[in-house]
C-alpha positions as CSV (number, residue, x, y, z in Angstrom):
1,M,-2.3,32.9,24.5
2,E,-3.8,35.7,22.4
3,T,-0.6,35.9,20.2
4,A,-0.8,32.1,19.5
5,A,-4.5,32.4,18.7
6,N,-3.9,35.4,16.4
7,A,-1.2,33.4,14.6
8,G,-3.6,30.5,14.0
9,L,-1.6,28.1,16.2
10,I,-4.5,27.4,18.6
11,V,-8.1,27.5,17.8
12,G,-9.7,26.0,20.9
13,F,-12.9,24.0,21.3
14,A,-15.9,25.8,19.9
15,G,-14.1,29.1,20.5
16,N,-13.0,28.2,24.1
17,F,-9.3,27.8,24.7
18,R,-9.5,25.9,28.1
19,P,-6.1,26.9,29.4
20,E,-6.4,24.7,32.4
21,E,-7.0,21.5,30.4
22,P,-4.2,19.1,29.7
23,I,-3.1,18.8,26.0
24,T,-3.1,15.5,24.2
25,R,-0.2,14.4,22.0
26,L,-2.5,14.7,19.0
27,E,-3.4,18.3,19.9
28,M,0.2,19.1,20.4
29,A,1.0,17.6,16.9
30,V,-1.6,19.9,15.3
31,I,-0.2,23.0,17.0
32,M,3.4,22.1,16.0
33,S,2.3,21.5,12.4
34,R,0.7,24.9,12.3
35,A,3.9,26.4,13.8
36,L,5.9,24.8,11.0
37,G,3.5,26.3,8.5
38,L,4.2,29.8,9.7
39,R,7.6,29.5,7.9
40,Q,6.4,27.1,5.2
41,A,8.6,24.5,6.9
42,A,5.7,22.0,7.2
43,P,6.3,19.2,4.7
44,E,3.6,18.7,2.2
45,V,2.2,15.2,2.6
46,T,0.1,13.0,0.4
47,E,-2.7,10.7,1.6
48,A,-0.3,7.8,0.8
49,E,2.3,9.3,3.1
50,V,-0.3,9.8,5.9
51,T,-1.4,6.2,5.5
52,A,2.3,5.0,5.6
53,T,3.2,7.1,8.6
54,L,0.2,6.0,10.6
55,A,0.8,2.4,9.7
56,R,4.1,2.6,11.6
57,F,2.2,2.8,14.8
58,D,0.2,0.0,16.3
59,D,-2.3,2.7,17.4
60,G,-2.2,4.6,14.1
61,A,-5.8,3.8,13.4
62,S,-6.8,5.7,16.6
63,I,-5.3,8.9,15.3
64,E,-8.4,11.0,14.4
65,S,-8.6,12.2,10.8
66,W,-8.5,15.9,11.9
67,G,-5.0,15.4,13.1
68,S,-3.6,12.7,10.9
69,T,-1.8,15.0,8.4
70,A,-0.4,17.0,11.3
71,V,1.0,13.8,12.9
72,T,2.6,12.9,9.6
73,Q,4.1,16.3,9.3
74,V,5.6,16.4,12.7
75,V,6.9,12.8,12.6
76,E,8.4,13.4,9.2
77,A,10.0,16.7,10.3
78,G,11.5,14.9,13.3
79,L,9.6,16.9,15.9
80,M,7.7,14.1,17.5
81,Q,7.9,10.3,17.5
82,G,6.1,7.5,19.2
83,R,6.1,7.1,23.0
84,K,7.2,3.6,22.5
85,L,8.7,1.9,19.5
86,Q,5.4,1.4,17.7
87,E,2.9,3.5,19.8
88,Y,2.1,7.1,19.1
89,A,-0.4,7.5,22.0
90,P,-2.5,10.2,20.4
91,Q,-5.0,10.6,23.2
92,E,-2.5,10.5,26.0
93,D,-1.7,13.8,27.7
94,A,1.7,15.3,26.7
95,T,4.2,15.6,29.5
96,R,6.1,18.8,30.2
97,A,9.3,16.9,29.1
98,E,7.7,16.0,25.8
99,A,6.6,19.6,25.3
100,V,10.1,21.0,25.9
101,V,11.7,18.5,23.6
102,V,9.2,19.2,20.8
103,L,9.7,22.9,21.2
104,K,13.4,22.6,21.1
105,R,13.2,20.5,17.9
106,L,10.8,23.0,16.4
107,L,13.1,25.9,17.0
108,E,16.0,23.9,15.6
109,N,13.9,23.0,12.6
110,L,13.1,26.7,12.0
111,G,16.7,27.6,12.4
112,D,16.2,29.8,15.5
113,I,18.7,28.0,17.7
């Protein structure tokens, strides 16, 4: 946990990490975007690209602004996709299966496996 915090991957809520709390898909997108940024692998995105990516999802308007660029980056990098064809489900808790798949894709993206 300390290593991830020191690397800037996790910031917490007002300085509290809350390790026992579930993580939402939006929060996971932000962490994965930051991880991509460690190796400059996070694609630069414009406001128009953010708007276009969010428009793909019926619930795109519910993706909070603090995570919209991250969602765009992880979707465009192929790390995450919608739960259903046109639903991102940003406030839903991520499952363990989703976390494993996203981590696998992240490592592949960074060339580590």
